[in-house]
C-alpha positions in Angstrom: 35.5 -26.2 -3.3 36.6 -23.0 -2.7 35.6 -21.1 -6.2 32.3 -23.0 -5.9 31.9 -21.0 -2.4 32.8 -17.5 -3.5 30.6 -18.4 -6.2 27.8 -18.9 -4.0 28.6 -16.4 -2.0 29.0 -13.7 -5.1 25.5 -14.5 -6.0 24.1 -14.1 -2.4 25.7 -10.2 -2.8 24.1 -9.8 -6.1 20.5 -11.3 -5.3 20.4 -9.3 -1.4 21.5 -6.0 -3.5 18.8 -7.3 -6.2 16.1 -7.2 -3.5 17.3 -4.2 -1.7 17.1 -1.9 -5.0 13.8 -3.3 -5.0 12.5 -2.4 -2.0 14.3 0.9 -2.8 12.4 1.7 -5.8 9.2 0.5 -4.2 9.8 3.0 -1.9 10.3 6.0 -4.2 7.5 4.8 -6.0 5.4 5.5 -3.3 7.2 8.7 -1.8 6.8 10.1 -5.7 3.0 8.6 -5.9 1.9 10.1 -2.3 4.7 12.5 -0.6 6.2 14.4 -3.3 3.5 17.0 -4.0 4.0 18.2 -0.5 7.6 17.1 0.8 8.9 17.5 -2.9 11.4 15.2 -4.8 14.0 16.4 -2.3 12.3 16.1 1.4 12.8 19.7 2.4 9.3 20.8 1.4 9.3 22.5 -1.7 6.4 20.3 -3.6 3.8 22.8 -4.9 1.1 22.2 -1.9 4.1 22.2 0.9 2.5 25.5 2.1 -0.9 25.2 1.8 -1.5 23.3 4.6 -1.4 24.0 8.6 1.0 23.9 10.1 3.0 24.1 7.2 4.6 20.9 5.8 8.0 20.0 7.7 11.2 19.8 6.0 12.7 16.1 6.4 16.0 16.7 6.1 16.5 18.5 9.3 19.1 16.7 11.8 15.6 16.7 14.7 13.9 14.5 11.7 17.1 12.5 10.6 17.4 11.8 14.8 13.1 10.8 14.9 13.9 8.6 11.6 16.9 7.1 12.8 15.2 6.3 16.4 11.8 4.6 15.4 12.1 3.4 11.8 9.3 3.2 10.3 7.1 4.8 13.0 7.4 7.9 12.3 5.7 7.9 8.7 3.4 5.4 9.5 2.1 7.3 12.6 1.6 10.4 10.6 0.1 8.8 7.4 -2.0 6.7 9.8 -3.1 9.6 12.2 -6.5 8.6 14.3 -7.0 12.1 15.5 -7.0 14.2 12.3 -6.7 14.4 8.8 -4.3 17.4 7.7 -2.8 14.9 5.0 -6.5 14.4 3.2 -7.8 17.7 4.2 -4.9 19.6 2.4 -5.2 17.3 -0.7 -8.8 17.7 -0.8 -8.7 21.8 -0.4 -6.5 22.0 -2.7 -7.7 19.5 -5.3 -5.8 17.0 -5.4 -7.6 13.8 -6.1 -5.4 10.3 -4.4 -7.0 7.2 -4.2 -6.8 5.5 -1.1 -4.4 3.2 -0.4 -4.2 0.0 1.5 -1.1 0.5 3.5 1.3 -2.5 4.8 4.2 -2.8 7.0 6.4 -3.2 3.8 5.2 -0.1 2.4 6.1 1.7 5.8 9.5 -0.2 5.7 9.8 0.2 1.8 9.0 4.4 2.6 11.1 4.5 5.4 14.2 2.7 3.8 13.8 5.3 0.6 13.2 8.3 2.7 16.4 7.0 5.1 19.0 6.9 2.0 17.9 10.4 0.5 18.3 12.3 4.0 21.3 10.5 4.4 22.7 11.6 0.7 21.7 15.2 1.7 23.7 16.1 4.1 
């Protein structure tokens, strides 16, 4: 009976790890497709459009951004992407000839993106 419990726990942990990995993959895909052109693959504002926006693209690995992301997970990301009072991101893309199809953002997208970014930021220290 003990072996069955251990085996069951092992399967459960493998499934959880697979699901977490899938979310990270989804977050990475969103980041690469929609964010890296400005923030860069390293999240340090190293993308080709980083210095073409006004204000310039922020480095997401700074201690202040890490603190904000930890304090308000997902809120920071969603408030920037869905900001109702401006179009800095779309304007920067338009002005630089980047055509990016609209994306129907979901709560899961924000969670996945937040999880991916948090993981990347923690590894960048």
